C-alpha positions as CSV (number, residue, x, y, z in Angstrom):
1,X,0.1,-0.1,-0.2
2,X,2.8,2.3,0.7
3,X,4.1,2.2,-2.7
4,X,0.6,2.8,-4.4
5,X,-0.5,5.8,-2.3
6,X,2.9,7.4,-1.3
7,X,4.1,7.5,2.1
8,X,2.1,10.6,3.5
9,X,-1.0,9.1,2.2
10,X,-0.3,5.5,3.4
11,X,0.4,6.9,7.0
12,X,-2.9,8.7,6.9
13,X,-4.9,5.6,5.9
14,X,-3.3,3.6,8.5
15,X,-4.1,6.1,11.2
16,X,-7.8,6.1,10.1
17,X,-7.9,2.4,10.1
18,X,-6.6,2.3,13.7
19,X,-9.2,4.8,14.7
20,X,-12.0,2.9,13.0
21,X,-10.8,-0.4,14.9
22,X,-11.0,1.6,18.1
23,X,-14.5,2.8,17.4
24,X,-15.5,-0.7,16.3
25,X,-14.3,-2.2,19.7
26,X,-16.0,0.5,21.8
27,X,-19.2,-0.4,19.9
28,X,-18.8,-4.1,20.5
29,X,-17.9,-3.6,24.2
30,X,-21.2,-1.5,24.5
31,X,-23.4,-4.0,22.7
32,X,-22.0,-6.7,24.8
33,X,-22.7,-4.7,28.0
34,X,-26.3,-3.9,27.0
35,X,-27.1,-7.5,26.2
36,X,-25.6,-8.6,29.5
37,X,-27.6,-6.0,31.2
38,X,-31.0,-7.1,29.4
39,X,-30.5,-10.5,31.0
40,X,-30.1,-9.2,34.5
41,X,-32.6,-8.1,36.9
42,X,-33.7,-5.6,38.4
43,X,-33.3,-3.0,35.7
44,X,-31.4,-0.5,37.9
45,X,-28.6,-3.0,38.5
46,X,-28.4,-3.6,34.8
47,X,-28.2,0.0,34.0
48,X,-25.4,0.5,36.5
49,X,-23.5,-2.3,34.5
50,X,-23.7,-0.5,31.2
51,X,-22.6,2.7,32.8
52,X,-19.7,1.1,34.6
53,X,-18.7,-0.7,31.2
54,X,-18.8,2.6,29.3
55,X,-16.8,4.5,31.9
56,X,-14.2,1.7,31.8
57,X,-13.7,2.2,28.2
C-alpha cells in the first residue's frame, strides 16, 4: 500500500484504520454490556453495569 499511495497518504490511511478499529471495539463492548444488562434483573442494576462498562472504556 505504501508504494501505491505514497508515504504521506499511507500513514494517514493507517491512522484512520486504527481509529475505526478503536470505534468498532467500543461499539462491540457497548453492545455486549447492553446484552448482559438485559439478562439481569432488576433494571437498575443492569443500567449500572452498562454505565460502568462505558466508563471503563
